[in-house]
Structure formats: C-alpha cells, structure tokens
N, C-alpha and C positions, 0 to 999 in steps of 0.2 A: 180260358183263363181269362176272367177279367181284372181284377187287379193285384199288385205286389205291395204286399203293407212289410215294414219293419218294426220288428220287436225288440225290446230293448231287455236283455235277463238285469232285472233289478238284483237279483238272488233270492232266497226263501221261498220261492217260487211263485215271485213277481215278474209279468211282464208286461211293459208299456210300450202302445203302439208308439213309433216311432217318426215315419217316414211311410209315403203311399205312391205309387204310380199305378195311374186308370190304364189299359193296354190303348184305349180310346186315345190318351196323348201319345204315350211314347213306340208303340209297337209290340207285339209279343216277340220278337226278336232280340229289343232290348230286356225286355222280361228276365228272359231265358240269359242270357248273356251276366246279367246281375246277380243270374244267380250261382252262376261259376265262380266269382271272384272271391278271393280269401278275405279279405279286407274292403271298405268301405271309408273316404276319406270325406268330410261331410261338414262345413264350418268351423275347420281348425281341428277337429277332433279323428280321431281311429277308431273304429269300433273294427273287430273280427265278428268273422260269420260261426258261426257255435252249431246253428243245427237251419236245415231247409226244409220248408212241410209244407202239403196241401191241405186245404179244407174245401170240399166242395171247389168252386169254381173261383176259389182264392189262393194266392201261392204266398207265403209266410216266410220270411228269414229272420231268425232271432240271430241277435248278434251283440258282443260284450263292448262296452266304452272300455278302451288301452290307452286313452286318456290324450294329450296335446299332441297333434300329427307332428312331425321334426319336417321342417323345410330345408331344403340341399342347394345349393347355388344355384345350380344348374336348370332348375325348376322353369317353367316356362307356361303360360295358360294357352290352352288350346280353345276355349269359349268361344265360339260364334266360327271357326273353322270347319266345321265338321267333322267324323268319328278319327281318331287319332289311335296311337298304340306307341308308347317308348318301353322299350326294354333298356333294364337296369341289374346293372349288379347287386347281387343280392346282398351285398356287404355290408354292415354299416359302418365297419371301419375304413371302408372306400367309399365314403359316404355315398351310397347306392348312386353312383357314376353312372352317367347315362350312356349308353351304348350303343345306339340308334334308335330310330324313331321312323314310322311310317304313318300314311293316310291309309283309311280304310272306308271302299265305300259303303259300307252298312254292318250294323250290328251280326247279320247272320255272319257275316265273312270274319269276326270279333270272335265268335262261338266256336269257330274252327281252331284259333289259336289257344283259347281259352280251357278247348279240351286236350289239349296235348301236355304229355311231359317233357318232351325234346319237339324243338321248334327250331325253324333254320332263321336266323338273325340275321335281316339284311348287310349285308358287307361285312357279317364277320363267319357264319357257317353257321350248324348246330351246336347248339346249348340246351342246358335242362331247366326246366321252372320250374323256382321254387317255390314262389307264391305269385298272386294276381291280387290288383285292387282294381278299383273304378274310385278315381281321385273327382269326386262332384264339384270339388272348389275349383279343380283346373279342366275340366273337361276332356277328359283322357284314361286311358284302359293302360295299365301301368302291369307290366312282365319283370317281377326279377328273376335273372336267370344268373347261372354259372355255369363250370366249364364241363365237359361231360365225364372228367378223369378228375373231378373234385370231390370232394369227400362232404 
C-alpha cells in the first residue's frame, strides 16, 4: 500500500478526488485505521464512508458529503497531543455527550478498538459501538457507543 485517497461521490457516477495520504507521511497503521472509520470530519464538514476499495497499491475511500458538522459543547482539540480516542453517547438527543477519553500509543492500537462491536469503555465497562469517526479538525478518533441492552 502506497497511498490512501478519499473520493467524493458527486452522484451520477461522478467521483472527485478529495484528499490524499501517502504511507511515507502517516504510516500504514494510520491508513488502515482511517479505512475502519464510518465518518470523516474535515474542515467543518461531515463525510460518510460509502465504499472501501483497492486499486493496485492504492487504497480508495469513497465518501458522501453529509453537510456541516455539528459541534457539541464538550469537544476539545487534541492536535499536537498525540493519538486519542473519545467515547461518546451515540444519541443526538444527548448531544453526543462525552463518556470517556484515552490517549493511545499508536494507530495500530486504535485499530483494535475500531474493529470491535463491543468495547471496554474506561471507567464504564462494556458498551456497543454504533459508529466511528476520525475528526481531523480536532485530531481525535471518536467511537459512538450505547448500552448493551439499548435497542
């Protein structure tokens, strides 16, 4: 794998290159972690992953623009502070409340969380993952979670 490119699905079979990462700049573990995220937040916009593809040595993520990203009150930036994961309530009605957050040693370790349906949330216990995102604007991975018994 040499690079990962995001393409925006413009409809009618039109896909425009949007953003690109080179493995020499970010590492293969970060490229894989990005492929496991349901959403991308970049420059105030929210994008949803609709297709994950390969073409030779290139990884391709096709995304759709979901509009302006809605910020919540307890958001903070982790830029320049290493790799972090936030665990947030999955309900918009609860304003996606922050449940917990942890620093992570590597993107490889992030992958462990992104692969799971049920995770251990620090100081809370097991919860079910409903979606995942990489928030480029704040420099953090976000896992949206719900109680195991919740429908």
